[in-house]
PLY file of the C-alpha trace (Angstrom):
ply
format ascii 1.0
element vertex 682
property float x
property float y
property float z
element edge 681
property int vertex1
property int vertex2
end_header
-0.01 0.00 0.00
1.51 3.35 -1.01
1.74 6.42 1.20
-1.08 8.18 -0.60
-3.51 5.38 0.04
-2.32 5.04 3.66
-3.06 8.70 4.39
-6.41 8.61 2.62
-9.21 9.10 5.17
-11.81 6.43 5.71
-14.63 6.52 3.24
-17.60 8.45 4.62
-21.09 7.12 4.44
-22.72 8.94 1.58
-26.15 8.98 3.14
-27.26 8.76 6.78
-30.62 7.40 7.74
-33.25 9.90 8.80
-33.25 9.01 12.59
-29.44 9.31 12.79
-29.46 12.54 10.80
-32.06 14.06 13.10
-30.06 13.10 16.17
-26.77 14.19 14.53
-25.49 10.71 15.36
-22.83 8.89 13.35
-24.79 6.52 11.12
-23.12 3.14 10.33
-24.88 3.25 6.97
-26.08 -0.36 6.75
-29.18 -0.77 4.61
-32.04 -1.35 4.87
-31.58 -0.98 8.66
-28.50 0.49 10.28
-27.09 -1.19 13.41
-27.75 1.92 15.57
-31.47 1.96 14.74
-31.63 -1.79 15.24
-30.12 -1.45 18.72
-32.59 1.29 19.68
-35.57 -0.61 18.20
-36.56 2.30 15.99
-37.61 2.46 12.36
-34.68 3.07 10.01
-35.54 5.12 6.93
-33.29 6.41 4.14
-34.91 9.26 2.28
-32.69 11.94 0.83
-35.59 13.67 -0.83
-37.47 14.47 2.38
-36.41 17.59 4.23
-37.82 19.28 7.25
-38.85 22.34 5.24
-42.03 22.65 7.28
-40.43 23.99 10.47
-42.61 26.10 12.74
-41.06 29.44 11.83
-41.10 28.77 8.09
-44.67 27.60 8.11
-45.83 30.66 9.99
-44.22 32.92 7.37
-46.14 31.29 4.55
-48.87 33.63 3.31
-50.30 31.20 0.75
-51.65 27.64 1.19
-48.98 24.96 1.43
-48.18 23.17 -1.78
-47.36 19.90 -0.09
-50.38 17.64 0.39
-51.68 17.15 3.89
-50.83 13.47 3.74
-47.15 14.49 4.20
-47.86 16.08 7.62
-48.05 12.86 9.65
-44.92 11.50 7.93
-42.96 14.64 8.72
-44.26 14.64 12.29
-43.31 10.97 12.66
-39.75 11.82 11.58
-39.48 14.68 14.05
-40.73 12.51 16.87
-38.46 9.60 16.07
-35.30 11.05 17.57
-37.15 12.33 20.66
-38.75 8.92 21.16
-35.39 7.21 21.14
-33.92 9.63 23.67
-36.95 9.36 25.93
-36.67 5.56 25.78
-33.05 5.76 26.92
-33.94 8.13 29.78
-36.84 5.97 30.94
-34.71 2.82 30.84
-32.10 4.59 32.99
-34.76 5.65 35.47
-36.08 2.11 35.68
-32.61 0.79 36.46
-32.06 3.46 39.12
-35.40 2.77 40.75
-35.09 -1.02 40.70
-32.92 -0.94 43.81
-35.63 0.89 45.71
-38.40 -1.61 45.01
-38.08 -3.23 48.44
-38.34 0.05 50.36
-41.52 0.80 52.20
-43.91 3.10 50.38
-46.34 3.67 53.21
-45.33 7.31 53.61
-44.54 8.05 49.96
-46.82 10.38 47.98
-49.32 8.79 45.58
-48.40 8.58 41.88
-48.99 11.50 39.57
-52.71 11.13 39.05
-55.47 13.13 37.57
-58.83 12.02 38.92
-57.25 8.79 40.14
-55.62 7.67 36.94
-51.92 6.84 36.83
-49.61 8.73 34.50
-48.83 6.73 31.36
-45.43 8.28 30.70
-43.55 5.47 32.45
-45.57 2.76 30.77
-44.45 3.53 27.21
-41.83 5.80 25.67
-44.34 7.91 23.78
-48.07 7.86 23.12
-48.86 7.63 19.41
-50.95 10.25 17.73
-54.36 9.35 16.40
-54.88 9.34 12.61
-54.02 12.70 11.13
-57.58 13.42 10.02
-58.60 12.99 13.69
-55.85 15.35 14.80
-57.11 17.99 12.39
-60.70 17.57 13.55
-59.64 18.02 17.15
-57.68 21.14 16.13
-60.91 22.49 14.64
-62.66 21.78 17.94
-59.89 23.68 19.73
-60.62 26.75 17.62
-64.34 26.37 18.23
-64.37 25.73 22.00
-61.00 26.76 23.42
-59.34 29.55 21.41
-59.92 32.91 23.19
-61.91 30.98 25.81
-60.00 32.38 27.61
-56.52 32.33 25.98
-56.08 33.89 22.50
-53.02 31.75 21.82
-52.87 31.01 18.09
-53.40 32.76 14.78
-56.81 31.38 13.91
-56.68 31.64 10.12
-53.47 29.60 9.76
-53.58 27.34 12.82
-55.01 24.15 11.30
-53.17 24.59 8.00
-49.77 24.89 9.72
-50.40 22.29 12.42
-48.33 19.58 10.69
-45.27 21.81 10.69
-45.50 22.86 14.33
-43.43 21.32 17.08
-44.78 18.02 18.43
-45.36 19.38 21.94
-47.93 21.83 20.52
-49.89 19.04 18.89
-49.92 16.86 22.00
-50.88 19.80 24.23
-53.76 20.77 21.93
-54.98 17.17 21.98
-54.79 17.08 25.79
-56.92 20.20 26.10
-59.40 19.65 23.27
-59.97 15.91 22.96
-62.77 16.22 25.55
-64.90 17.90 22.91
-64.58 14.97 20.49
-66.98 12.61 22.21
-66.76 9.88 19.56
-63.14 9.18 20.53
-63.85 7.90 24.05
-66.47 5.61 25.50
-66.58 6.94 29.08
-65.02 9.43 31.44
-62.25 7.08 32.56
-61.13 6.58 28.98
-61.16 10.33 28.43
-59.00 10.87 31.55
-56.52 8.33 30.21
-56.29 10.13 26.89
-55.91 13.56 28.45
-53.19 12.31 30.79
-51.34 10.47 28.02
-51.19 13.46 25.68
-50.37 15.89 28.48
-47.52 13.74 29.78
-45.93 13.49 26.36
-46.25 17.22 25.83
-44.82 17.91 29.30
-41.84 15.66 28.65
-41.06 17.33 25.34
-41.38 20.81 26.90
-39.20 19.87 29.84
-36.48 18.68 27.48
-36.71 22.01 25.64
-36.46 24.01 28.85
-33.44 22.16 30.21
-31.57 21.38 27.01
-32.86 23.97 24.53
-33.56 25.46 22.24
-36.62 27.12 23.79
-38.97 28.27 21.05
-42.24 30.16 20.96
-43.92 26.75 20.78
-42.40 25.95 24.18
-44.20 28.87 25.79
-47.42 28.10 23.91
-47.31 24.52 25.14
-46.72 25.65 28.74
-49.86 27.81 28.48
-51.92 24.87 27.23
-50.51 22.53 29.86
-51.26 25.08 32.58
-54.91 25.12 31.45
-55.05 21.32 31.40
-53.60 21.03 34.92
-55.72 23.84 36.34
-58.98 22.40 35.02
-57.97 18.95 36.26
-57.40 20.28 39.76
-53.61 20.31 39.66
-53.46 24.00 40.49
-49.96 23.85 41.94
-48.44 22.41 38.79
-50.56 24.76 36.68
-49.05 27.71 38.57
-45.56 26.34 37.94
-46.20 26.01 34.22
-47.44 29.59 34.10
-44.50 30.91 36.09
-41.99 29.09 33.91
-43.67 30.53 30.80
-43.50 34.01 32.26
-39.85 33.69 33.28
-38.86 32.36 29.87
-40.80 35.18 28.18
-38.98 37.73 30.31
-35.60 36.22 29.46
-36.47 36.13 25.75
-37.79 39.72 25.88
-41.11 38.60 24.42
-42.70 41.92 25.39
-40.52 43.70 22.81
-41.03 43.85 19.06
-37.54 44.97 18.15
-37.09 41.88 16.00
-37.06 42.50 12.29
-37.87 40.23 9.41
-40.83 38.52 11.09
-43.88 37.81 8.97
-47.21 39.35 10.09
-48.42 35.90 11.23
-45.27 35.23 13.28
-45.48 38.69 14.89
-49.16 38.14 15.73
-48.49 34.80 17.42
-45.76 36.39 19.55
-48.27 38.96 20.72
-50.92 36.37 21.40
-48.49 34.23 23.38
-47.41 37.25 25.47
-50.97 38.22 26.36
-52.02 34.64 27.01
-49.29 34.36 29.64
-50.57 37.57 31.21
-54.13 36.21 31.20
-52.98 32.97 32.81
-51.45 34.80 35.73
-54.37 37.17 36.14
-57.14 34.64 35.90
-55.47 31.92 37.96
-54.50 34.09 40.90
-50.83 34.80 40.25
-48.91 37.45 42.13
-49.36 40.82 40.43
-45.91 42.19 41.28
-44.04 40.08 38.75
-46.84 40.51 36.24
-46.65 44.31 36.41
-42.88 44.14 35.90
-43.45 41.85 32.94
-45.95 44.23 31.33
-44.02 47.47 31.57
-43.50 47.50 27.80
-46.89 46.58 26.46
-47.14 44.85 23.12
-50.05 45.76 20.88
-53.12 43.71 21.70
-53.96 40.67 19.59
-56.12 40.90 16.53
-59.85 40.47 17.15
-62.80 39.57 14.94
-65.24 42.37 14.23
-68.70 42.34 15.71
-70.99 40.46 13.24
-73.52 42.74 11.60
-77.16 41.82 11.48
-78.72 41.43 8.08
-81.92 43.40 7.50
-81.25 45.33 10.71
-78.97 48.31 9.97
-77.60 50.36 12.84
-79.44 53.58 13.56
-77.73 56.86 12.76
-77.41 57.53 16.48
-75.62 54.24 17.05
-73.34 54.83 14.08
-72.26 58.16 15.53
-71.43 56.48 18.85
-69.35 53.82 17.08
-66.68 56.42 16.25
-66.26 57.82 19.76
-63.29 55.57 20.61
-60.70 53.67 18.69
-61.72 50.04 18.61
-58.90 47.78 19.80
-60.97 44.61 19.46
-63.04 42.51 21.83
-60.04 40.37 22.85
-58.22 43.51 23.95
-61.06 44.48 26.29
-61.09 41.01 27.83
-57.37 41.45 28.55
-57.96 44.91 30.04
-60.79 43.69 32.26
-58.70 40.73 33.44
-56.56 43.24 35.35
-59.62 44.15 37.45
-60.42 40.44 37.88
-56.91 39.81 39.24
-57.18 42.65 41.75
-60.68 41.51 42.73
-59.34 37.99 43.29
-56.72 39.39 45.63
-59.51 41.31 47.44
-61.48 38.06 47.85
-58.44 36.25 49.24
-58.35 38.71 52.15
-61.58 37.03 53.35
-63.17 40.32 54.41
-60.53 41.05 57.03
-61.43 44.49 58.40
-58.93 47.31 58.64
-58.86 50.96 59.59
-59.90 52.16 56.10
-63.61 51.75 55.38
-64.57 50.55 51.88
-66.28 53.83 51.02
-62.97 55.69 51.49
-61.23 56.69 48.24
-58.04 55.07 49.61
-59.67 51.66 50.19
-58.99 48.61 48.08
-62.71 48.43 47.30
-62.80 51.98 45.90
-59.59 51.59 43.92
-60.84 48.42 42.18
-64.22 50.01 41.44
-62.53 53.12 40.03
-60.31 50.98 37.82
-63.29 49.09 36.40
-65.16 52.32 35.71
-62.08 53.78 34.01
-61.74 50.71 31.79
-65.41 50.93 30.92
-64.91 54.46 29.57
-62.26 53.08 27.20
-64.56 50.45 25.70
-66.26 51.64 22.48
-69.99 51.43 22.08
-69.79 48.74 19.39
-68.91 46.03 21.91
-71.49 46.95 24.53
-74.71 45.14 25.25
-77.27 47.28 23.44
-75.71 47.32 19.94
-75.13 43.55 20.18
-78.89 43.08 19.73
-78.77 39.61 21.27
-82.47 39.04 20.99
-82.17 39.20 17.19
-79.29 36.77 16.94
-80.18 33.26 15.82
-78.47 30.13 17.21
-76.94 29.56 13.77
-75.48 33.07 13.67
-74.04 32.70 17.19
-72.35 29.45 16.19
-71.07 30.79 12.89
-69.43 33.77 14.61
-68.45 32.06 17.81
-64.93 33.48 17.42
-66.44 36.88 18.35
-69.27 35.91 20.69
-67.20 33.70 22.98
-64.79 36.49 24.06
-67.73 38.90 24.06
-69.61 36.77 26.60
-66.43 36.31 28.62
-66.05 40.09 28.73
-69.59 40.48 29.99
-69.20 37.81 32.62
-65.92 39.22 33.92
-67.45 42.67 34.18
-70.46 41.55 36.22
-68.53 39.02 38.30
-66.06 41.67 39.44
-68.95 43.75 40.83
-70.66 40.73 42.40
-67.45 39.83 44.24
-66.70 43.40 45.37
-70.21 43.68 46.83
-70.65 40.09 47.95
-72.76 40.18 51.11
-70.47 37.79 52.98
-67.32 39.81 52.24
-69.04 43.10 53.07
-70.52 41.69 56.25
-67.07 40.62 57.41
-65.19 43.74 56.28
-67.68 46.18 57.86
-67.65 44.67 61.33
-65.74 47.65 62.69
-68.01 50.26 61.12
-71.56 49.11 61.77
-72.51 52.19 63.75
-71.25 54.59 61.04
-72.12 53.11 57.64
-73.29 55.83 55.22
-76.72 55.43 53.74
-75.33 56.08 50.27
-72.95 53.13 50.61
-75.77 50.83 51.68
-77.89 51.87 48.72
-74.92 51.65 46.38
-73.92 48.10 47.32
-77.55 46.94 47.49
-78.28 48.14 43.97
-75.05 46.80 42.51
-75.48 43.30 43.87
-79.10 43.11 42.76
-78.33 44.39 39.29
-75.25 42.35 38.43
-76.44 38.99 39.76
-79.48 39.50 37.53
-77.24 40.05 34.51
-75.45 36.72 35.02
-78.77 34.90 35.39
-80.01 36.64 32.24
-77.08 35.33 30.21
-77.56 31.83 31.57
-81.18 31.95 30.43
-80.04 33.31 27.07
-77.59 30.44 26.49
-80.36 27.94 27.13
-82.80 29.74 24.87
-80.34 30.05 21.99
-78.73 26.60 22.52
-75.34 28.29 22.88
-72.72 25.89 24.31
-70.75 27.71 26.98
-67.31 26.06 27.03
-65.25 28.63 28.93
-64.90 27.42 32.57
-64.66 31.03 33.78
-68.35 31.41 32.93
-69.07 28.56 35.30
-67.10 30.28 38.04
-69.17 33.42 37.56
-72.38 31.45 37.93
-71.00 29.83 41.12
-70.33 33.27 42.65
-73.89 34.32 41.92
-75.19 31.05 43.35
-73.60 31.78 46.74
-75.36 35.17 46.80
-78.72 33.72 45.76
-78.35 31.04 48.45
-78.04 33.68 51.14
-81.00 35.66 49.80
-83.18 32.58 49.81
-83.15 32.51 53.63
-86.00 34.90 54.18
-89.46 34.78 55.71
-91.12 35.73 52.41
-92.22 32.52 50.62
-92.28 34.29 47.23
-88.79 35.69 47.52
-87.51 32.42 49.00
-88.82 30.44 46.02
-87.47 32.94 43.51
-83.97 32.87 44.99
-84.04 29.08 45.26
-84.90 28.86 41.57
-82.03 31.19 40.67
-79.63 29.22 42.86
-80.67 25.95 41.18
-80.32 27.52 37.73
-76.76 28.61 38.48
-75.86 25.16 39.84
-77.23 23.44 36.72
-75.20 25.79 34.55
-72.03 24.96 36.48
-72.84 21.27 36.16
-73.26 21.57 32.39
-69.77 23.12 32.07
-68.51 20.45 34.49
-69.28 17.78 31.90
-66.13 18.92 30.07
-64.03 20.49 32.82
-63.44 18.47 36.01
-62.84 21.49 38.24
-66.29 22.84 37.37
-67.85 19.49 38.27
-66.17 19.80 41.68
-67.44 23.38 41.92
-71.02 22.20 41.44
-70.55 19.57 44.16
-69.23 22.24 46.54
-72.26 24.42 45.88
-74.57 21.55 46.76
-72.61 20.77 49.94
-72.78 24.45 50.88
-76.55 24.43 50.39
-76.92 21.36 52.61
-74.73 22.89 55.30
-76.50 26.22 55.54
-79.96 24.66 55.24
-79.29 22.37 58.18
-77.84 25.24 60.23
-80.30 27.98 59.53
-82.80 28.76 62.32
-85.48 31.17 61.06
-87.25 31.27 64.41
-85.71 34.04 66.59
-86.94 32.13 69.66
-85.22 28.90 68.67
-83.19 27.37 71.48
-80.19 26.42 69.32
-78.56 29.69 68.26
-74.92 28.55 68.21
-74.95 26.57 64.97
-71.89 27.42 62.89
-71.17 27.63 59.18
-67.62 26.79 58.14
-66.56 29.74 56.02
-63.99 27.63 54.21
-66.98 26.29 52.24
-67.44 29.78 50.85
-63.75 30.43 50.17
-63.34 27.26 48.14
-66.05 28.59 45.82
-65.28 32.33 45.76
-61.52 31.84 45.27
-61.10 30.62 41.70
-57.47 29.63 42.28
-58.59 27.56 45.31
-60.50 25.25 43.03
-58.24 22.20 43.12
-58.83 18.65 44.21
-57.89 17.56 47.71
-54.64 15.87 46.75
-53.12 18.42 44.34
-50.43 19.60 46.74
-49.87 16.09 48.11
-49.08 14.80 44.64
-46.84 17.73 43.85
-44.63 17.81 46.94
-42.69 15.19 48.83
-42.64 14.50 52.55
-39.89 17.05 53.24
-42.14 19.90 51.92
-45.75 18.82 52.33
-47.21 19.68 55.72
-50.90 19.17 55.05
-53.79 21.17 53.56
-54.09 24.90 54.37
-56.12 25.87 57.42
-58.04 29.02 58.19
-57.93 31.07 61.33
-60.72 30.39 63.80
-63.36 33.07 64.04
-67.02 33.41 64.93
-68.90 36.52 63.96
-71.43 37.69 66.52
-72.16 40.97 64.79
-75.62 42.14 63.86
-76.81 42.02 60.26
-75.88 45.00 58.14
-78.67 47.57 58.16
-80.94 47.96 55.19
-80.79 51.17 53.17
-83.57 53.55 54.07
-86.11 53.58 51.23
-89.55 54.99 50.76
-92.54 52.72 50.34
-93.31 54.24 46.96
-95.90 51.64 46.05
-97.80 52.28 49.28
-97.70 56.01 48.68
-99.06 55.66 45.17
-101.87 53.43 46.40
-102.67 55.99 49.07
-102.83 58.71 46.44
-105.22 56.62 44.36
-107.46 56.03 47.37
-107.62 59.79 48.08
-108.06 60.76 44.44
-104.64 62.48 44.23
-103.05 60.06 41.80
-103.44 60.03 38.03
-103.29 56.62 36.34
-102.51 53.17 37.75
-99.69 52.61 40.19
-96.41 51.23 38.80
-95.17 47.89 40.10
-92.33 49.43 42.10
-90.45 47.53 44.80
-91.61 47.92 48.37
-89.03 48.53 51.08
-89.14 49.02 54.79
-87.23 51.49 56.94
-85.04 49.82 59.59
-82.88 51.38 62.28
-79.10 50.99 62.28
-77.86 48.03 64.23
-75.19 48.40 66.85
-71.90 46.44 66.69
-71.29 43.53 69.00
-68.17 41.90 70.38
-66.34 39.26 68.31
-64.90 36.06 69.75
-62.36 33.56 68.46
-62.91 29.84 69.02
-61.38 26.48 68.18
-60.04 25.54 64.72
-62.92 26.57 62.49
-63.30 29.81 60.59
-67.04 30.16 60.98
-69.91 32.55 61.31
-73.17 32.24 63.23
-75.82 31.04 60.85
-78.56 32.99 62.60
-76.63 36.22 62.19
-75.40 35.71 58.65
-78.63 34.44 57.15
-81.02 36.56 59.19
-79.95 39.47 57.00
-82.24 38.04 54.37
-83.64 40.96 52.41
-82.61 43.51 55.03
-79.22 43.87 53.43
-80.00 43.29 49.75
-82.87 44.42 47.64
-85.85 42.12 47.57
-86.80 42.99 44.00
-84.60 42.12 41.03
-85.42 43.96 37.85
-83.85 44.24 34.43
-84.52 47.99 34.40
-81.50 50.03 35.38
-79.28 46.97 35.34
-76.63 48.81 33.41
-75.41 48.64 29.83
-71.95 47.20 29.41
0 1
1 2
2 3
3 4
4 5
5 6
6 7
7 8
8 9
9 10
10 11
11 12
12 13
13 14
14 15
15 16
16 17
17 18
18 19
19 20
20 21
21 22
22 23
23 24
24 25
25 26
26 27
27 28
28 29
29 30
30 31
31 32
32 33
33 34
34 35
35 36
36 37
37 38
38 39
39 40
40 41
41 42
42 43
43 44
44 45
45 46
46 47
47 48
48 49
49 50
50 51
51 52
52 53
53 54
54 55
55 56
56 57
57 58
58 59
59 60
60 61
61 62
62 63
63 64
64 65
65 66
66 67
67 68
68 69
69 70
70 71
71 72
72 73
73 74
74 75
75 76
76 77
77 78
78 79
79 80
80 81
81 82
82 83
83 84
84 85
85 86
86 87
87 88
88 89
89 90
90 91
91 92
92 93
93 94
94 95
95 96
96 97
97 98
98 99
99 100
100 101
101 102
102 103
103 104
104 105
105 106
106 107
107 108
108 109
109 110
110 111
111 112
112 113
113 114
114 115
115 116
116 117
117 118
118 119
119 120
120 121
121 122
122 123
123 124
124 125
125 126
126 127
127 128
128 129
129 130
130 131
131 132
132 133
133 134
134 135
135 136
136 137
137 138
138 139
139 140
140 141
141 142
142 143
143 144
144 145
145 146
146 147
147 148
148 149
149 150
150 151
151 152
152 153
153 154
154 155
155 156
156 157
157 158
158 159
159 160
160 161
161 162
162 163
163 164
164 165
165 166
166 167
167 168
168 169
169 170
170 171
171 172
172 173
173 174
174 175
175 176
176 177
177 178
178 179
179 180
180 181
181 182
182 183
183 184
184 185
185 186
186 187
187 188
188 189
189 190
190 191
191 192
192 193
193 194
194 195
195 196
196 197
197 198
198 199
199 200
200 201
201 202
202 203
203 204
204 205
205 206
206 207
207 208
208 209
209 210
210 211
211 212
212 213
213 214
214 215
215 216
216 217
217 218
218 219
219 220
220 221
221 222
222 223
223 224
224 225
225 226
226 227
227 228
228 229
229 230
230 231
231 232
232 233
233 234
234 235
235 236
236 237
237 238
238 239
239 240
240 241
241 242
242 243
243 244
244 245
245 246
246 247
247 248
248 249
249 250
250 251
251 252
252 253
253 254
254 255
255 256
256 257
257 258
258 259
259 260
260 261
261 262
262 263
263 264
264 265
265 266
266 267
267 268
268 269
269 270
270 271
271 272
272 273
273 274
274 275
275 276
276 277
277 278
278 279
279 280
280 281
281 282
282 283
283 284
284 285
285 286
286 287
287 288
288 289
289 290
290 291
291 292
292 293
293 294
294 295
295 296
296 297
297 298
298 299
299 300
300 301
301 302
302 303
303 304
304 305
305 306
306 307
307 308
308 309
309 310
310 311
311 312
312 313
313 314
314 315
315 316
316 317
317 318
318 319
319 320
320 321
321 322
322 323
323 324
324 325
325 326
326 327
327 328
328 329
329 330
330 331
331 332
332 333
333 334
334 335
335 336
336 337
337 338
338 339
339 340
340 341
341 342
342 343
343 344
344 345
345 346
346 347
347 348
348 349
349 350
350 351
351 352
352 353
353 354
354 355
355 356
356 357
357 358
358 359
359 360
360 361
361 362
362 363
363 364
364 365
365 366
366 367
367 368
368 369
369 370
370 371
371 372
372 373
373 374
374 375
375 376
376 377
377 378
378 379
379 380
380 381
381 382
382 383
383 384
384 385
385 386
386 387
387 388
388 389
389 390
390 391
391 392
392 393
393 394
394 395
395 396
396 397
397 398
398 399
399 400
400 401
401 402
402 403
403 404
404 405
405 406
406 407
407 408
408 409
409 410
410 411
411 412
412 413
413 414
414 415
415 416
416 417
417 418
418 419
419 420
420 421
421 422
422 423
423 424
424 425
425 426
426 427
427 428
428 429
429 430
430 431
431 432
432 433
433 434
434 435
435 436
436 437
437 438
438 439
439 440
440 441
441 442
442 443
443 444
444 445
445 446
446 447
447 448
448 449
449 450
450 451
451 452
452 453
453 454
454 455
455 456
456 457
457 458
458 459
459 460
460 461
461 462
462 463
463 464
464 465
465 466
466 467
467 468
468 469
469 470
470 471
471 472
472 473
473 474
474 475
475 476
476 477
477 478
478 479
479 480
480 481
481 482
482 483
483 484
484 485
485 486
486 487
487 488
488 489
489 490
490 491
491 492
492 493
493 494
494 495
495 496
496 497
497 498
498 499
499 500
500 501
501 502
502 503
503 504
504 505
505 506
506 507
507 508
508 509
509 510
510 511
511 512
512 513
513 514
514 515
515 516
516 517
517 518
518 519
519 520
520 521
521 522
522 523
523 524
524 525
525 526
526 527
527 528
528 529
529 530
530 531
531 532
532 533
533 534
534 535
535 536
536 537
537 538
538 539
539 540
540 541
541 542
542 543
543 544
544 545
545 546
546 547
547 548
548 549
549 550
550 551
551 552
552 553
553 554
554 555
555 556
556 557
557 558
558 559
559 560
560 561
561 562
562 563
563 564
564 565
565 566
566 567
567 568
568 569
569 570
570 571
571 572
572 573
573 574
574 575
575 576
576 577
577 578
578 579
579 580
580 581
581 582
582 583
583 584
584 585
585 586
586 587
587 588
588 589
589 590
590 591
591 592
592 593
593 594
594 595
595 596
596 597
597 598
598 599
599 600
600 601
601 602
602 603
603 604
604 605
605 606
606 607
607 608
608 609
609 610
610 611
611 612
612 613
613 614
614 615
615 616
616 617
617 618
618 619
619 620
620 621
621 622
622 623
623 624
624 625
625 626
626 627
627 628
628 629
629 630
630 631
631 632
632 633
633 634
634 635
635 636
636 637
637 638
638 639
639 640
640 641
641 642
642 643
643 644
644 645
645 646
646 647
647 648
648 649
649 650
650 651
651 652
652 653
653 654
654 655
655 656
656 657
657 658
658 659
659 660
660 661
661 662
662 663
663 664
664 665
665 666
666 667
667 668
668 669
669 670
670 671
671 672
672 673
673 674
674 675
675 676
676 677
677 678
678 679
679 680
680 681
């Protein structure tokens, strides 16, 4: 052998198989199956023609339909998953070997496996869960757009989402399946099978995202997947893990400077999805009870709001000239933008609720109080909302079920905006929270404040009930779980108002309570945390019914109501299952479920606002010949004296309130007549 041939390098393999090429591994080159693929038990494919030209960024920049047929999408996705599957298999095998030595240790004190509704995680059972047929994936993606997009998170560019799905990162596809497969009822036979599917897809998506976070590169799809996984965990009751997903997404967005649009060369679609991802992370933290300090730091440089669909016009019903002139008063930023704005009030109201009505030296009617600041913020945001998105120009009574379904992309965020608006005011003026927060001021409550809170609570509970009736009448499927939470808040108020000596009022409030519970149950058919919310409402009803003593001469006046039953309903972020924290944390961190301070309220009911008996006066005028025309059906009120404060005591381990004091308010604190007139126009 001559020197030239001795120094000649070894002949390189001309073509590597697709799995080795994806992993950047040295391919032995044997055909049809290389030895590396054979050792890893993976499919070995040689295809020099196929290229991963459908990457996420490239597909988002496409402005015209893809030329490649859709049948290529599952093949490309299979290739992209192949390398990840092999790596996950190696990691899982290593974990099995490491855990085999611990099999004889006692597990009596170890936490239960990672479950959702009692089902074990499938991630350790198989390396990766296969996708369903691609046509099924696309149909579930369509269901995501119909029932999940902007309900509440406006995460994806709607017009290109399904078309570009095959070129998106695998974690996006699995996360979308985990969230939306519940709306494809033909894919599962029962709830247990659905839980298995949700868990399987979520675990695969979580594993892929975790690998991205720790090994890189982190892409926009990583943050989008974290948002979807946070929703999946939150609705399944895993609120602790949901908060972690949201916090990781926010921290990564901060590090990547997602709130800035200094990048150049991005297509309009890519820029829009960056904005939507940014605002979805903000919504996650606001709606799920995140700390506002980090959020405010994150939002110092606001991105433009996401694009929104226009309000659908009604055929054969043109706007009046007066309405048209009002449409130009303000620049319209889109209905999604106003949901995002209002979520800031919702976050502050949630923080207000978590104080549990703890009284302080500043009364709520003071301009420096938390109550007044939140109310002022909501009023300020209302002035920035153009007329076109308000209730009156929507002309809901003229909308057909078919039109609502066709334009669900607009009506779903529109209804969410309405529910957030009215729920904020119901929570601020909730009779329980006010009763607790005003314990130090009962001898000095202004009449204006009593009238103000009485009117607000009567008006805005009625709005929520109105929309529930409207959904039933128009066969509109409410899929946003936040709407169920709003109904649950109203149900707690209606429950209190039902404890009154008036049989008519009692029956009316009972009917409204039952209507709210049924609405929560209907949403609970898709979202487990709403099903638990409905159960808590029923348990609350049973507890207060058994404790309430309407007879002032009853011997048993010391029956107590555990206020934690209220907090687990009023606090949206509290809505987890009983073992969420236990599954999340080990023995060195977990100390048991949270407990509330012990307290018994022995204060008098809040006084009723002083009102004139207008109906009685009109009847009197008719009897004496002074009136002209029939009397109007106005509400009748009584005039009560102010009640004096009483001493408060602390007892035992239960945060409770005397049932006879809390429920004897009845209609003395809130108006006895609910009317649609004067209910406001938002």
